[in-house]
N, C-alpha and C positions, 0 to 999 in steps of 0.2 A: 488736344493736338492741333485742331483747326485754329484755335485761338493763338497758340504759341508759334505756329509755323510762319505766318506772314512776315514778321520782322526779319527772321533769319533768311527767309526766301528772297526778300528784296535786297538784303545785304549781299546774298550770294550772287544775285544778278549784277550788283555793283562790282563785285570782285571778278565776275566772269568777263565783263566788258573790258576791264583793264588787262586781264590775262590773255585775251584773244590776240592782242598785238605782241605778245611775248613779254609783257611787263607784269606789274602787280600794284595793288593800291593798299598799302598797310594803314592808311589814314581813314578808312571808311568808318570805323567805330568812333573815332574822335570827331569826324565830320558829322556823323549822326547825332552825337551828344550835343555838340555846340549849336547845331541847327535847332534841335529840340529846346535847348536853353534859350535861344533867341526867341522862338515862338512863345515859350513860357513867360519870358520877361515882358514881351509886348502884351500878352493876355493879362498878366497880373499887375503890371506897373503902369502901363500906358492906356490900355483899353478901358479899364474901369473909370478913369478920370474923364474920359470922353463919352462914356455911356457904352458899355460892352454890347456888342451885337454881332450879327453874322458878318457885316462888313469889316469890323475890326478883326474878327477871327480869320477872315480871308487875308487881310493885311499881315497878320501875325505869321500865317503860314508862308506867305510870299516873302516875308523878311527872312524866315529860316531857310527857304530855298535859295534866296539871294546870297546868303552867307556861304552856302554849299557851292554855288557857282564860283564865288571868289576863290575858295580853296581849290576847286578844280582847275581854275585858270592858273593859280600859283603852281600847282603840281605840274600842269602841262608845260608851262613856260620853262620851269627849271629842268624838266626832262628833255624837252624838245630843243630849246635854244641854248642851254648851258651844258647839254650832253651828260647830265648827272644820271647815274643808274636809277631806275624806278624804285628799287628797294631802298636806296639811301635817301632819295628825294622824298618819298612818301613816309619813310620812317622819321625823317626830320620834321615833316609837316605834322605827323601824328603827335610827336612830342610837343611841338610848338602849340598846336591847337588845344591839346589837353591842358597844357600849362595855362593858356588863356582862359579856358573854361573853368578850371579850378580857381584861378585868380579872380575871375569875375563873380563867381558864386561863393568864393571862400569855402568851397567844399560842401556847401549846404545843398539841400533839395528845394527846388521850386515846385510848389504844388497848388492845387485848387483851381481847376479849369471848368468851364461851362460844360453842361451835359452834352451839348452838340459836338464838342471837341472830344470828350471821352468816348462818344459813340464810334469814332474812327477806330479805336482800339478794342472796344468791348461791346459794341452794338451788334445787332443781328438784323438781317433782312430776309424775311421768310425762312427763318431758322438757320440761315447761313451767316457766319461771322463776317462783319463788314470788312475786317482786315483781309480776309481771304479774297473778297471781291477786289480790293485795292491791289493785292498781290497778282491776281489773275490779269487785271488791267495792265500792270507793269510788265508781266510776261508777254502779253499781246503786243505792247508797244515795242519792247526790246526785240521780239522776234521779227516784227515787221521792219524795224530799223536795221537789223542785221541781214535780213534775207531779201528785202525789197527796195533797198536804197543804195545809192552809190557810196555813201558813207560806210555802210555795213560791209560792202564788198571790199572797200579799201582797207578796213580793219583786218579782214581775213588775209588780204594780200600782204599787208605789212607784217602780219604774224608769220607768213611763209617766207618772205624775203623783203625786208624793209628797204634795203639798198636798191634792189631792182625796181621796187615800187617808186622810189624817189626818182630814179633814172627814166621812168616812164612818163614823168611830167607831173606827178602828184605832189602837192605841197604836204609832205608827211609831217612837218612840224605843226601845221595848223590842225591836221587830223589828230595828232597826239593831244593837243589842247582840248579838242572836242571830246576825245575819248575820256579824259580825266574829268571834264565837266559833267559828262553823262554819268560817270561812275559816282561822282560826288552828289549829284542830284538824287540818284537812286538811294544813296546812303542817307540823305536827308529825309526822304520819304519814310525809310525804315525807322529813323529816329523819331519822327512824328508819330508813327504807329506805336512805338515803345512808350513815348511820353503819354499818349492817350490811354494806353492799356494800364499803365502804372499810376495814372493821374499825377505824375510828377516828372521832373527832369533833373538829371544829375550828370556830372562830368565823368562818372565811372560806370555808367550802365552798359551792359552788353559786352564787356571786355573779353569774355570767354568766346564770343561769337567769331572773333578773328580767325582762330584755328578752324572753327566749324565751317566758315565760308570757303576757305581754301580747300578743306576736305570735300565739301559738297561739289565744288566746281571740278576738281580733279576726278572725283569718283563719278561725276556726271559726264565724263568724256571730254572735258576741255583740256587741250594739250598745254602743259605748262610752258612749252616753248612758243606757243602761239600758233594761229593759223587754222585751228579746228575746234569746234564745240558748238553745241546746239542748246537752245533754251529748254527743249523737251527733256534732254538728258539731265540737266541741272534739276528740273522739277522732280523727275523720278528719283534722283539721288537724294534730294531733300526729303521726300516722303519716306524712303527707306531709312535714312538716318533718324528721322523723327520717330518712326515706329520702334527702332532699336533703342533710342533714348527713353521713350515712354515705357518700353518693356523693362529696361534696367531700373527705372524708378519704381515700377510695380514690384520688382523683385527685391527692392530695398538696397540696391547698389549705391555706393557713394558717388556723388557727382564728380568727384576727383578721379575715381576709378573709370567713370565713363569718359572723361577727357583723356585719360591715359590710353584707353582702348581706341578712341578716335585718332590719337597720335599714331598708334600702331597701324591702324587701317590706312592712314595717309602714307606712311612709310612703305607699306606693302604695295599699295596702288601705284605709288611713284616708281618703285622698283620694277613692277610689272610693265609700266609704261616705257621704261628705259629698255627693257628686254624685248619689247614688242617688235622692234625692228627699226627701219628707216624713219618712220613717223615719230616714234617715241624717243629715239636716240639721237635726234638732230643736235 
């Protein structure tokens, strides 16, 4: 469970950041995969020619994160400056990015990475999976970002009332760009963890995680309309769902039945949120 949890956890943080302002980021899986493919391409096609080493591994990871930043900027500009709905904007980006990833790799898998890269997804530090350490670090950073910075306070304000926030003198368009860049970078980190754990990168990895990230964030107390949600709630929700998923596996349930149950849980939690009163029914 501890080995499987980090990638879904970081993806859930990426979804949470976008939902706090009242939006959504449907392109996180595509962003994760193309970032991982970028890292894998540098490691397997460029680094060996120049002598693979730690320096090239850092460059490869930086390249993957840079691709994620570009995708985040694209999402943010389309949503903030062209007033496109976050659902439509990120859906379009998801399809575009996945198409690029499939075209660049021709649907094949890129594999064969150094042990130090594989360590990110499958290594242990004093018995603790390194992926969990990365996830904990991301949780700490996101928590500080949301609760101890002006940027985080603005995200919550925009989720409560974006128009009032804009009239108070905040450049909400720039904040939106920053939100989607942050979300995309978190997605890229999750993609790198997946790539390292599987020792391969592919354009179709983790597609079932999209529903799961929305379920985790909503179950963790993030208001789908924006303005409320804490990292701690998302972490607790993630642990509960991971326990349920593992229990279903032990009982021999089909993974498709598990997805169906997750869908039912999402519907029930959303309905309860709407019936809760003023907060849920905005």
